[in-house]
HTML snippet that shows the backbone in 3Dmol.js (N, CA, C, O; Angstrom):
<script src="https://3Dmol.org/build/3Dmol-min.js"></script>
<div id="view" style="width:600px;height:400px;position:relative"></div>
<script>
const pdb = `
ATOM      1  N   GLU A   1      96.822  86.637  38.574  1.00  0.00           N
ATOM      2  CA  GLU A   1      96.589  87.876  37.859  1.00  0.00           C
ATOM      3  C   GLU A   1      96.844  89.101  38.752  1.00  0.00           C
ATOM      4  O   GLU A   1      97.375  90.113  38.296  1.00  0.00           O
ATOM      5  N   MET A   2      96.460  88.991  40.023  1.00  0.00           N
ATOM      6  CA  MET A   2      96.669  90.121  40.934  1.00  0.00           C
ATOM      7  C   MET A   2      98.163  90.392  41.124  1.00  0.00           C
ATOM      8  O   MET A   2      98.581  91.548  41.192  1.00  0.00           O
ATOM      9  N   GLU A   3      98.956  89.343  41.208  1.00  0.00           N
ATOM     10  CA  GLU A   3     100.402  89.522  41.351  1.00  0.00           C
ATOM     11  C   GLU A   3     100.990  90.209  40.126  1.00  0.00           C
ATOM     12  O   GLU A   3     101.878  91.051  40.257  1.00  0.00           O
ATOM     13  N   ALA A   4     100.510  89.865  38.952  1.00  0.00           N
ATOM     14  CA  ALA A   4     101.002  90.464  37.713  1.00  0.00           C
ATOM     15  C   ALA A   4     100.639  91.944  37.642  1.00  0.00           C
ATOM     16  O   ALA A   4     101.363  92.735  37.038  1.00  0.00           O
ATOM     17  N   MET A   5      99.523  92.314  38.257  1.00  0.00           N
ATOM     18  CA  MET A   5      99.073  93.709  38.229  1.00  0.00           C
ATOM     19  C   MET A   5      99.725  94.567  39.320  1.00  0.00           C
ATOM     20  O   MET A   5      99.588  95.790  39.299  1.00  0.00           O
ATOM     21  N   ASN A   6     100.416  93.958  40.249  1.00  0.00           N
ATOM     22  CA  ASN A   6     101.026  94.686  41.358  1.00  0.00           C
ATOM     23  C   ASN A   6     102.255  95.457  40.864  1.00  0.00           C
ATOM     24  O   ASN A   6     103.272  94.859  40.511  1.00  0.00           O
ATOM     25  N   LEU A   7     102.150  96.773  40.845  1.00  0.00           N
ATOM     26  CA  LEU A   7     103.232  97.638  40.369  1.00  0.00           C
ATOM     27  C   LEU A   7     104.546  97.357  41.094  1.00  0.00           C
ATOM     28  O   LEU A   7     105.611  97.349  40.476  1.00  0.00           O
ATOM     29  N   PHE A   8     104.472  97.130  42.376  1.00  0.00           N
ATOM     30  CA  PHE A   8     105.687  96.949  43.165  1.00  0.00           C
ATOM     31  C   PHE A   8     106.513  95.749  42.709  1.00  0.00           C
ATOM     32  O   PHE A   8     107.726  95.722  42.919  1.00  0.00           O
ATOM     33  N   ASN A   9     105.882  94.768  42.095  1.00  0.00           N
ATOM     34  CA  ASN A   9     106.600  93.595  41.587  1.00  0.00           C
ATOM     35  C   ASN A   9     107.401  93.909  40.331  1.00  0.00           C
ATOM     36  O   ASN A   9     108.231  93.101  39.914  1.00  0.00           O
ATOM     37  N   HIS A  10     107.169  95.055  39.728  1.00  0.00           N
ATOM     38  CA  HIS A  10     107.824  95.393  38.465  1.00  0.00           C
ATOM     39  C   HIS A  10     108.872  96.499  38.609  1.00  0.00           C
ATOM     40  O   HIS A  10     109.491  96.898  37.622  1.00  0.00           O
ATOM     41  N   ILE A  11     109.071  96.986  39.811  1.00  0.00           N
ATOM     42  CA  ILE A  11     110.071  98.033  40.034  1.00  0.00           C
ATOM     43  C   ILE A  11     111.417  97.372  40.294  1.00  0.00           C
ATOM     44  O   ILE A  11     111.595  96.634  41.263  1.00  0.00           O
ATOM     45  N   THR A  12     112.363  97.659  39.396  1.00  0.00           N
ATOM     46  CA  THR A  12     113.723  97.137  39.521  1.00  0.00           C
ATOM     47  C   THR A  12     114.692  98.320  39.489  1.00  0.00           C
ATOM     48  O   THR A  12     114.268  99.471  39.381  1.00  0.00           O
ATOM     49  N   ARG A  13     115.950  98.044  39.580  1.00  0.00           N
ATOM     50  CA  ARG A  13     116.963  99.112  39.543  1.00  0.00           C
ATOM     51  C   ARG A  13     116.970  99.871  38.212  1.00  0.00           C
ATOM     52  O   ARG A  13     117.512 100.973  38.136  1.00  0.00           O
ATOM     53  N   GLU A  14     116.386  99.304  37.186  1.00  0.00           N
ATOM     54  CA  GLU A  14     116.321  99.956  35.874  1.00  0.00           C
ATOM     55  C   GLU A  14     115.093 100.851  35.740  1.00  0.00           C
ATOM     56  O   GLU A  14     114.916 101.495  34.706  1.00  0.00           O
ATOM     57  N   TYR A  15     114.265 100.902  36.740  1.00  0.00           N
ATOM     58  CA  TYR A  15     113.042 101.707  36.694  1.00  0.00           C
ATOM     59  C   TYR A  15     113.406 103.191  36.587  1.00  0.00           C
ATOM     60  O   TYR A  15     114.401 103.619  37.172  1.00  0.00           O
ATOM     61  N   PRO A  16     112.622 103.976  35.855  1.00  0.00           N
ATOM     62  CA  PRO A  16     112.943 105.403  35.709  1.00  0.00           C
ATOM     63  C   PRO A  16     112.614 106.192  36.986  1.00  0.00           C
ATOM     64  O   PRO A  16     111.922 105.680  37.866  1.00  0.00           O
ATOM     65  N   PRO A  17     113.103 107.423  37.088  1.00  0.00           N
ATOM     66  CA  PRO A  17     112.762 108.268  38.230  1.00  0.00           C
ATOM     67  C   PRO A  17     111.240 108.416  38.372  1.00  0.00           C
ATOM     68  O   PRO A  17     110.504 108.367  37.386  1.00  0.00           O
ATOM     69  N   VAL A  18     110.791 108.597  39.609  1.00  0.00           N
ATOM     70  CA  VAL A  18     109.357 108.621  39.909  1.00  0.00           C
ATOM     71  C   VAL A  18     108.965 109.916  40.621  1.00  0.00           C
ATOM     72  O   VAL A  18     109.588 110.315  41.605  1.00  0.00           O
ATOM     73  N   PHE A  19     107.931 110.554  40.108  1.00  0.00           N
ATOM     74  CA  PHE A  19     107.287 111.676  40.785  1.00  0.00           C
ATOM     75  C   PHE A  19     105.897 111.195  41.174  1.00  0.00           C
ATOM     76  O   PHE A  19     105.092 110.853  40.308  1.00  0.00           O
ATOM     77  N   ALA A  20     105.612 111.168  42.465  1.00  0.00           N
ATOM     78  CA  ALA A  20     104.309 110.716  42.949  1.00  0.00           C
ATOM     79  C   ALA A  20     103.619 111.869  43.662  1.00  0.00           C
ATOM     80  O   ALA A  20     104.164 112.460  44.594  1.00  0.00           O
ATOM     81  N   ALA A  21     102.420 112.174  43.210  1.00  0.00           N
ATOM     82  CA  ALA A  21     101.632 113.253  43.816  1.00  0.00           C
ATOM     83  C   ALA A  21     100.350 112.661  44.376  1.00  0.00           C
ATOM     84  O   ALA A  21      99.720 111.807  43.754  1.00  0.00           O
ATOM     85  N   THR A  22      99.978 113.123  45.549  1.00  0.00           N
ATOM     86  CA  THR A  22      98.744 112.662  46.159  1.00  0.00           C
ATOM     87  C   THR A  22      98.096 113.823  46.898  1.00  0.00           C
ATOM     88  O   THR A  22      98.728 114.837  47.191  1.00  0.00           O
ATOM     89  N   GLY A  23      96.825 113.640  47.187  1.00  0.00           N
ATOM     90  CA  GLY A  23      96.088 114.690  47.886  1.00  0.00           C
ATOM     91  C   GLY A  23      95.293 114.119  49.046  1.00  0.00           C
ATOM     92  O   GLY A  23      95.286 112.913  49.290  1.00  0.00           O
ATOM     93  N   THR A  24      94.640 114.998  49.737  1.00  0.00           N
ATOM     94  CA  THR A  24      93.925 114.645  50.957  1.00  0.00           C
ATOM     95  C   THR A  24      92.854 113.585  50.767  1.00  0.00           C
ATOM     96  O   THR A  24      92.582 112.817  51.689  1.00  0.00           O
ATOM     97  N   GLY A  25      92.243 113.526  49.592  1.00  0.00           N
ATOM     98  CA  GLY A  25      91.178 112.562  49.360  1.00  0.00           C
ATOM     99  C   GLY A  25      91.552 111.446  48.409  1.00  0.00           C
ATOM    100  O   GLY A  25      90.677 110.731  47.922  1.00  0.00           O
ATOM    101  N   ASP A  26      92.834 111.283  48.134  1.00  0.00           N
ATOM    102  CA  ASP A  26      93.299 110.266  47.190  1.00  0.00           C
ATOM    103  C   ASP A  26      93.241 108.890  47.856  1.00  0.00           C
ATOM    104  O   ASP A  26      93.885 108.660  48.879  1.00  0.00           O
ATOM    105  N   PHE A  27      92.472 107.990  47.271  1.00  0.00           N
ATOM    106  CA  PHE A  27      92.317 106.660  47.852  1.00  0.00           C
ATOM    107  C   PHE A  27      93.609 105.837  47.781  1.00  0.00           C
ATOM    108  O   PHE A  27      93.732 104.827  48.474  1.00  0.00           O
ATOM    109  N   LEU A  28      94.564 106.254  46.958  1.00  0.00           N
ATOM    110  CA  LEU A  28      95.826 105.517  46.844  1.00  0.00           C
ATOM    111  C   LEU A  28      96.934 106.058  47.756  1.00  0.00           C
ATOM    112  O   LEU A  28      98.028 105.493  47.790  1.00  0.00           O
ATOM    113  N   ARG A  29      96.673 107.118  48.477  1.00  0.00           N
ATOM    114  CA  ARG A  29      97.733 107.709  49.308  1.00  0.00           C
ATOM    115  C   ARG A  29      98.242 106.739  50.365  1.00  0.00           C
ATOM    116  O   ARG A  29      99.379 106.852  50.823  1.00  0.00           O
ATOM    117  N   ILE A  30      97.403 105.789  50.751  1.00  0.00           N
ATOM    118  CA  ILE A  30      97.836 104.810  51.754  1.00  0.00           C
ATOM    119  C   ILE A  30      98.921 103.883  51.215  1.00  0.00           C
ATOM    120  O   ILE A  30      99.578 103.189  51.991  1.00  0.00           O
ATOM    121  N   GLN A  31      99.117 103.860  49.900  1.00  0.00           N
ATOM    122  CA  GLN A  31     100.146 103.026  49.285  1.00  0.00           C
ATOM    123  C   GLN A  31     101.508 103.715  49.199  1.00  0.00           C
ATOM    124  O   GLN A  31     102.499 103.082  48.832  1.00  0.00           O
ATOM    125  N   LEU A  32     101.565 105.005  49.534  1.00  0.00           N
ATOM    126  CA  LEU A  32     102.819 105.748  49.378  1.00  0.00           C
ATOM    127  C   LEU A  32     103.970 105.152  50.165  1.00  0.00           C
ATOM    128  O   LEU A  32     105.089 105.067  49.659  1.00  0.00           O
ATOM    129  N   HIS A  33     103.713 104.740  51.387  1.00  0.00           N
ATOM    130  CA  HIS A  33     104.785 104.162  52.204  1.00  0.00           C
ATOM    131  C   HIS A  33     105.385 102.947  51.503  1.00  0.00           C
ATOM    132  O   HIS A  33     106.606 102.795  51.454  1.00  0.00           O
ATOM    133  N   ASN A  34     104.527 102.083  50.962  1.00  0.00           N
ATOM    134  CA  ASN A  34     105.009 100.895  50.252  1.00  0.00           C
ATOM    135  C   ASN A  34     105.803 101.279  49.005  1.00  0.00           C
ATOM    136  O   ASN A  34     106.842 100.685  48.716  1.00  0.00           O
ATOM    137  N   LEU A  35     105.310 102.272  48.273  1.00  0.00           N
ATOM    138  CA  LEU A  35     106.012 102.719  47.074  1.00  0.00           C
ATOM    139  C   LEU A  35     107.394 103.256  47.427  1.00  0.00           C
ATOM    140  O   LEU A  35     108.384 102.896  46.790  1.00  0.00           O
ATOM    141  N   VAL A  36     107.461 104.103  48.425  1.00  0.00           N
ATOM    142  CA  VAL A  36     108.747 104.683  48.830  1.00  0.00           C
ATOM    143  C   VAL A  36     109.712 103.586  49.269  1.00  0.00           C
ATOM    144  O   VAL A  36     110.895 103.627  48.934  1.00  0.00           O
ATOM    145  N   GLU A  37     109.220 102.627  50.002  1.00  0.00           N
ATOM    146  CA  GLU A  37     110.060 101.512  50.462  1.00  0.00           C
ATOM    147  C   GLU A  37     110.682 100.761  49.276  1.00  0.00           C
ATOM    148  O   GLU A  37     111.869 100.436  49.296  1.00  0.00           O
ATOM    149  N   VAL A  38     109.886 100.494  48.263  1.00  0.00           N
ATOM    150  CA  VAL A  38     110.374  99.771  47.081  1.00  0.00           C
ATOM    151  C   VAL A  38     111.352 100.646  46.285  1.00  0.00           C
ATOM    152  O   VAL A  38     112.373 100.153  45.804  1.00  0.00           O
ATOM    153  N   LEU A  39     111.047 101.926  46.147  1.00  0.00           N
ATOM    154  CA  LEU A  39     111.939 102.828  45.407  1.00  0.00           C
ATOM    155  C   LEU A  39     113.287 102.952  46.101  1.00  0.00           C
ATOM    156  O   LEU A  39     114.331 102.874  45.453  1.00  0.00           O
ATOM    157  N   VAL A  40     113.271 103.144  47.405  1.00  0.00           N
ATOM    158  CA  VAL A  40     114.519 103.239  48.167  1.00  0.00           C
ATOM    159  C   VAL A  40     115.305 101.930  48.052  1.00  0.00           C
ATOM    160  O   VAL A  40     116.519 101.943  47.847  1.00  0.00           O
ATOM    161  N   GLY A  41     114.611 100.817  48.185  1.00  0.00           N
ATOM    162  CA  GLY A  41     115.258  99.505  48.097  1.00  0.00           C
ATOM    163  C   GLY A  41     115.898  99.237  46.755  1.00  0.00           C
ATOM    164  O   GLY A  41     116.825  98.432  46.664  1.00  0.00           O
ATOM    165  N   ASN A  42     115.426  99.891  45.715  1.00  0.00           N
ATOM    166  CA  ASN A  42     115.978  99.716  44.373  1.00  0.00           C
ATOM    167  C   ASN A  42     116.807 100.906  43.922  1.00  0.00           C
ATOM    168  O   ASN A  42     117.222 100.980  42.765  1.00  0.00           O
ATOM    169  N   ASP A  43     117.048 101.835  44.836  1.00  0.00           N
ATOM    170  CA  ASP A  43     117.878 103.010  44.550  1.00  0.00           C
ATOM    171  C   ASP A  43     117.341 103.824  43.372  1.00  0.00           C
ATOM    172  O   ASP A  43     118.104 104.274  42.517  1.00  0.00           O
ATOM    173  N   ILE A  44     116.022 104.007  43.339  1.00  0.00           N
ATOM    174  CA  ILE A  44     115.362 104.781  42.287  1.00  0.00           C
ATOM    175  C   ILE A  44     115.168 106.214  42.775  1.00  0.00           C
ATOM    176  O   ILE A  44     114.624 106.418  43.861  1.00  0.00           O
ATOM    177  N   PRO A  45     115.598 107.212  42.003  1.00  0.00           N
ATOM    178  CA  PRO A  45     115.340 108.596  42.397  1.00  0.00           C
ATOM    179  C   PRO A  45     113.830 108.876  42.391  1.00  0.00           C
ATOM    180  O   PRO A  45     113.115 108.445  41.487  1.00  0.00           O
ATOM    181  N   PHE A  46     113.363 109.596  43.401  1.00  0.00           N
ATOM    182  CA  PHE A  46     111.932 109.887  43.461  1.00  0.00           C
ATOM    183  C   PHE A  46     111.666 111.168  44.245  1.00  0.00           C
ATOM    184  O   PHE A  46     112.511 111.669  44.986  1.00  0.00           O
ATOM    185  N   ASP A  47     110.467 111.663  44.047  1.00  0.00           N
ATOM    186  CA  ASP A  47     109.958 112.799  44.814  1.00  0.00           C
ATOM    187  C   ASP A  47     108.485 112.505  45.079  1.00  0.00           C
ATOM    188  O   ASP A  47     107.734 112.201  44.152  1.00  0.00           O
ATOM    189  N   VAL A  48     108.078 112.592  46.321  1.00  0.00           N
ATOM    190  CA  VAL A  48     106.686 112.385  46.700  1.00  0.00           C
ATOM    191  C   VAL A  48     106.156 113.702  47.240  1.00  0.00           C
ATOM    192  O   VAL A  48     106.755 114.306  48.130  1.00  0.00           O
ATOM    193  N   ARG A  49     105.041 114.138  46.700  1.00  0.00           N
ATOM    194  CA  ARG A  49     104.420 115.390  47.144  1.00  0.00           C
ATOM    195  C   ARG A  49     102.994 115.131  47.621  1.00  0.00           C
ATOM    196  O   ARG A  49     102.223 114.416  46.981  1.00  0.00           O
ATOM    197  N   PHE A  50     102.669 115.726  48.750  1.00  0.00           N
ATOM    198  CA  PHE A  50     101.323 115.621  49.315  1.00  0.00           C
ATOM    199  C   PHE A  50     100.709 117.011  49.296  1.00  0.00           C
ATOM    200  O   PHE A  50     101.240 117.940  49.904  1.00  0.00           O
ATOM    201  N   TYR A  51      99.605 117.151  48.606  1.00  0.00           N
ATOM    202  CA  TYR A  51      98.930 118.439  48.470  1.00  0.00           C
ATOM    203  C   TYR A  51      97.700 118.433  49.385  1.00  0.00           C
ATOM    204  O   TYR A  51      96.784 117.626  49.223  1.00  0.00           O
ATOM    205  N   ALA A  52      97.708 119.347  50.339  1.00  0.00           N
ATOM    206  CA  ALA A  52      96.653 119.377  51.359  1.00  0.00           C
ATOM    207  C   ALA A  52      96.195 120.811  51.607  1.00  0.00           C
ATOM    208  O   ALA A  52      96.551 121.410  52.622  1.00  0.00           O
ATOM    209  N   PRO A  53      95.415 121.360  50.693  1.00  0.00           N
ATOM    210  CA  PRO A  53      94.932 122.721  50.895  1.00  0.00           C
ATOM    211  C   PRO A  53      93.905 122.774  52.034  1.00  0.00           C
ATOM    212  O   PRO A  53      93.124 121.845  52.242  1.00  0.00           O
ATOM    213  N   LYS A  54      93.939 123.872  52.745  1.00  0.00           N
ATOM    214  CA  LYS A  54      93.002 124.056  53.854  1.00  0.00           C
ATOM    215  C   LYS A  54      91.565 124.043  53.351  1.00  0.00           C
ATOM    216  O   LYS A  54      91.208 124.789  52.440  1.00  0.00           O
ATOM    217  N   GLY A  55      90.745 123.187  53.953  1.00  0.00           N
ATOM    218  CA  GLY A  55      89.329 123.170  53.640  1.00  0.00           C
ATOM    219  C   GLY A  55      88.938 122.491  52.344  1.00  0.00           C
ATOM    220  O   GLY A  55      87.771 122.537  51.957  1.00  0.00           O
ATOM    221  N   LYS A  56      89.898 121.851  51.654  1.00  0.00           N
ATOM    222  CA  LYS A  56      89.596 121.170  50.390  1.00  0.00           C
ATOM    223  C   LYS A  56      90.001 119.707  50.475  1.00  0.00           C
ATOM    224  O   LYS A  56      90.946 119.344  51.175  1.00  0.00           O
ATOM    225  N   THR A  57      89.275 118.887  49.756  1.00  0.00           N
ATOM    226  CA  THR A  57      89.638 117.481  49.591  1.00  0.00           C
ATOM    227  C   THR A  57      90.054 117.297  48.140  1.00  0.00           C
ATOM    228  O   THR A  57      89.309 117.623  47.217  1.00  0.00           O
ATOM    229  N   LEU A  58      91.238 116.779  47.961  1.00  0.00           N
ATOM    230  CA  LEU A  58      91.751 116.545  46.614  1.00  0.00           C
ATOM    231  C   LEU A  58      91.744 115.053  46.332  1.00  0.00           C
ATOM    232  O   LEU A  58      92.426 114.282  47.006  1.00  0.00           O
ATOM    233  N   GLY A  59      90.974 114.651  45.339  1.00  0.00           N
ATOM    234  CA  GLY A  59      90.871 113.245  44.972  1.00  0.00           C
ATOM    235  C   GLY A  59      92.073 112.761  44.191  1.00  0.00           C
ATOM    236  O   GLY A  59      93.021 113.511  43.955  1.00  0.00           O
ATOM    237  N   HIS A  60      92.027 111.510  43.795  1.00  0.00           N
ATOM    238  CA  HIS A  60      93.140 110.862  43.103  1.00  0.00           C
ATOM    239  C   HIS A  60      93.569 111.609  41.844  1.00  0.00           C
ATOM    240  O   HIS A  60      94.761 111.676  41.543  1.00  0.00           O
ATOM    241  N   ASP A  61      92.635 112.158  41.120  1.00  0.00           N
ATOM    242  CA  ASP A  61      92.954 112.801  39.846  1.00  0.00           C
ATOM    243  C   ASP A  61      92.934 114.336  39.912  1.00  0.00           C
ATOM    244  O   ASP A  61      92.700 114.994  38.898  1.00  0.00           O
ATOM    245  N   PHE A  62      93.176 114.897  41.079  1.00  0.00           N
ATOM    246  CA  PHE A  62      93.092 116.352  41.237  1.00  0.00           C
ATOM    247  C   PHE A  62      94.004 117.096  40.276  1.00  0.00           C
ATOM    248  O   PHE A  62      93.685 118.205  39.848  1.00  0.00           O
ATOM    249  N   CYS A  63      95.129 116.499  39.937  1.00  0.00           N
ATOM    250  CA  CYS A  63      96.110 117.195  39.091  1.00  0.00           C
ATOM    251  C   CYS A  63      95.632 117.361  37.651  1.00  0.00           C
ATOM    252  O   CYS A  63      96.256 118.081  36.872  1.00  0.00           O
ATOM    253  N   CYS A  64      94.537 116.705  37.293  1.00  0.00           N
ATOM    254  CA  CYS A  64      93.976 116.838  35.936  1.00  0.00           C
ATOM    255  C   CYS A  64      93.017 118.013  35.811  1.00  0.00           C
ATOM    256  O   CYS A  64      92.583 118.343  34.707  1.00  0.00           O
ATOM    257  N   ASN A  65      92.686 118.641  36.915  1.00  0.00           N
ATOM    258  CA  ASN A  65      91.734 119.755  36.910  1.00  0.00           C
ATOM    259  C   ASN A  65      92.496 121.083  36.896  1.00  0.00           C
ATOM    260  O   ASN A  65      92.894 121.587  37.945  1.00  0.00           O
ATOM    261  N   ALA A  66      92.692 121.637  35.713  1.00  0.00           N
ATOM    262  CA  ALA A  66      93.486 122.858  35.553  1.00  0.00           C
ATOM    263  C   ALA A  66      92.867 124.074  36.229  1.00  0.00           C
ATOM    264  O   ALA A  66      93.496 125.130  36.290  1.00  0.00           O
ATOM    265  N   ARG A  67      91.663 123.944  36.729  1.00  0.00           N
ATOM    266  CA  ARG A  67      91.035 125.057  37.456  1.00  0.00           C
ATOM    267  C   ARG A  67      91.521 125.139  38.896  1.00  0.00           C
ATOM    268  O   ARG A  67      91.307 126.149  39.567  1.00  0.00           O
ATOM    269  N   LEU A  68      92.163 124.101  39.367  1.00  0.00           N
ATOM    270  CA  LEU A  68      92.657 124.086  40.743  1.00  0.00           C
ATOM    271  C   LEU A  68      94.080 124.617  40.800  1.00  0.00           C
ATOM    272  O   LEU A  68      94.935 124.198  40.019  1.00  0.00           O
ATOM    273  N   LYS A  69      94.334 125.530  41.713  1.00  0.00           N
ATOM    274  CA  LYS A  69      95.701 126.043  41.842  1.00  0.00           C
ATOM    275  C   LYS A  69      96.655 124.941  42.305  1.00  0.00           C
ATOM    276  O   LYS A  69      97.846 124.972  41.997  1.00  0.00           O
ATOM    277  N   GLU A  70      96.121 123.967  43.048  1.00  0.00           N
ATOM    278  CA  GLU A  70      96.952 122.837  43.487  1.00  0.00           C
ATOM    279  C   GLU A  70      97.364 121.970  42.292  1.00  0.00           C
ATOM    280  O   GLU A  70      98.458 121.407  42.281  1.00  0.00           O
ATOM    281  N   ALA A  71      96.500 121.866  41.301  1.00  0.00           N
ATOM    282  CA  ALA A  71      96.841 121.110  40.098  1.00  0.00           C
ATOM    283  C   ALA A  71      97.951 121.814  39.325  1.00  0.00           C
ATOM    284  O   ALA A  71      98.861 121.163  38.812  1.00  0.00           O
ATOM    285  N   LEU A  72      97.880 123.121  39.241  1.00  0.00           N
ATOM    286  CA  LEU A  72      98.922 123.884  38.549  1.00  0.00           C
ATOM    287  C   LEU A  72     100.246 123.771  39.291  1.00  0.00           C
ATOM    288  O   LEU A  72     101.301 123.639  38.671  1.00  0.00           O
ATOM    289  N   LYS A  73     100.192 123.822  40.614  1.00  0.00           N
ATOM    290  CA  LYS A  73     101.396 123.671  41.432  1.00  0.00           C
ATOM    291  C   LYS A  73     101.984 122.269  41.234  1.00  0.00           C
ATOM    292  O   LYS A  73     103.197 122.110  41.096  1.00  0.00           O
ATOM    293  N   CYS A  74     101.123 121.272  41.224  1.00  0.00           N
ATOM    294  CA  CYS A  74     101.567 119.896  41.020  1.00  0.00           C
ATOM    295  C   CYS A  74     102.250 119.739  39.658  1.00  0.00           C
ATOM    296  O   CYS A  74     103.290 119.088  39.555  1.00  0.00           O
ATOM    297  N   THR A  75     101.675 120.327  38.630  1.00  0.00           N
ATOM    298  CA  THR A  75     102.270 120.258  37.291  1.00  0.00           C
ATOM    299  C   THR A  75     103.629 120.946  37.268  1.00  0.00           C
ATOM    300  O   THR A  75     104.575 120.432  36.673  1.00  0.00           O
ATOM    301  N   ASP A  76     103.731 122.104  37.912  1.00  0.00           N
ATOM    302  CA  ASP A  76     105.018 122.799  37.998  1.00  0.00           C
ATOM    303  C   ASP A  76     106.058 121.946  38.726  1.00  0.00           C
ATOM    304  O   ASP A  76     107.206 121.845  38.292  1.00  0.00           O
ATOM    305  N   ASP A  77     105.639 121.331  39.842  1.00  0.00           N
ATOM    306  CA  ASP A  77     106.548 120.473  40.609  1.00  0.00           C
ATOM    307  C   ASP A  77     107.001 119.273  39.785  1.00  0.00           C
ATOM    308  O   ASP A  77     108.176 118.906  39.807  1.00  0.00           O
ATOM    309  N   LEU A  78     106.072 118.669  39.064  1.00  0.00           N
ATOM    310  CA  LEU A  78     106.366 117.519  38.219  1.00  0.00           C
ATOM    311  C   LEU A  78     107.377 117.889  37.136  1.00  0.00           C
ATOM    312  O   LEU A  78     108.352 117.169  36.918  1.00  0.00           O
ATOM    313  N   CYS A  79     107.142 119.007  36.465  1.00  0.00           N
ATOM    314  CA  CYS A  79     108.056 119.452  35.398  1.00  0.00           C
ATOM    315  C   CYS A  79     109.441 119.756  35.954  1.00  0.00           C
ATOM    316  O   CYS A  79     110.446 119.400  35.340  1.00  0.00           O
ATOM    317  N   ALA A  80     109.502 120.405  37.102  1.00  0.00           N
ATOM    318  CA  ALA A  80     110.802 120.718  37.720  1.00  0.00           C
ATOM    319  C   ALA A  80     111.555 119.428  38.058  1.00  0.00           C
ATOM    320  O   ALA A  80     112.768 119.347  37.868  1.00  0.00           O
ATOM    321  N   PHE A  81     110.844 118.439  38.552  1.00  0.00           N
ATOM    322  CA  PHE A  81     111.474 117.161  38.890  1.00  0.00           C
ATOM    323  C   PHE A  81     112.081 116.518  37.646  1.00  0.00           C
ATOM    324  O   PHE A  81     113.247 116.121  37.664  1.00  0.00           O
ATOM    325  N   PHE A  82     111.308 116.410  36.570  1.00  0.00           N
ATOM    326  CA  PHE A  82     111.806 115.713  35.387  1.00  0.00           C
ATOM    327  C   PHE A  82     112.820 116.523  34.588  1.00  0.00           C
ATOM    328  O   PHE A  82     113.595 115.946  33.826  1.00  0.00           O
ATOM    329  N   ARG A  83     112.833 117.839  34.744  1.00  0.00           N
ATOM    330  CA  ARG A  83     113.860 118.649  34.068  1.00  0.00           C
ATOM    331  C   ARG A  83     115.264 118.221  34.506  1.00  0.00           C
ATOM    332  O   ARG A  83     116.226 118.335  33.746  1.00  0.00           O
ATOM    333  N   LYS A  84     115.364 117.730  35.738  1.00  0.00           N
ATOM    334  CA  LYS A  84     116.667 117.286  36.251  1.00  0.00           C
ATOM    335  C   LYS A  84     117.195 116.080  35.483  1.00  0.00           C
ATOM    336  O   LYS A  84     118.391 115.793  35.532  1.00  0.00           O
ATOM    337  N   TYR A  85     116.323 115.372  34.777  1.00  0.00           N
ATOM    338  CA  TYR A  85     116.702 114.142  34.110  1.00  0.00           C
ATOM    339  C   TYR A  85     116.733 114.265  32.587  1.00  0.00           C
ATOM    340  O   TYR A  85     117.006 113.288  31.890  1.00  0.00           O
ATOM    341  N   ILE A  86     116.459 115.443  32.080  1.00  0.00           N
ATOM    342  CA  ILE A  86     116.504 115.656  30.637  1.00  0.00           C
ATOM    343  C   ILE A  86     117.950 115.898  30.222  1.00  0.00           C
ATOM    344  O   ILE A  86     118.638 116.757  30.775  1.00  0.00           O
ATOM    345  N   LYS A  87     118.388 115.135  29.253  1.00  0.00           N
ATOM    346  CA  LYS A  87     119.749 115.296  28.758  1.00  0.00           C
ATOM    347  C   LYS A  87     119.733 116.169  27.531  1.00  0.00           C
ATOM    348  O   LYS A  87     119.113 115.830  26.523  1.00  0.00           O
ATOM    349  N   GLU A  88     120.405 117.280  27.613  1.00  0.00           N
ATOM    350  CA  GLU A  88     120.525 118.205  26.481  1.00  0.00           C
ATOM    351  C   GLU A  88     121.592 117.681  25.537  1.00  0.00           C
ATOM    352  O   GLU A  88     122.642 117.211  25.976  1.00  0.00           O
ATOM    353  N   GLU A  89     121.327 117.760  24.256  1.00  0.00           N
ATOM    354  CA  GLU A  89     122.336 117.321  23.271  1.00  0.00           C
ATOM    355  C   GLU A  89     122.891 118.486  22.527  1.00  0.00           C
ATOM    356  O   GLU A  89     123.748 118.313  21.661  1.00  0.00           O
TER     357      GLU A  89
END
`;
const viewer = $3Dmol.createViewer("view");
viewer.addModel(pdb, "pdb");
viewer.setStyle({}, {cartoon: {color: "spectrum"}});
viewer.zoomTo();
viewer.render();
</script>
């Protein structure tokens, strides 16, 4: 079951572009190196952003708190990243 839940086992060359955001207190930030390694190995476009404001700890879900300027910046960065992949008809 743990193998089935491992995201890295499901990333293939058909995987969509990835925007990964993390902060100073995100418990998953230690996985970024592994994620980048798998994305590069599968030639997946990606952008990884680390948000580290002075004197603040940003947890895993910091981007959901619209009161934080770092969350607004993260949302702007995310939208800019995916705009590159939107196909206009």
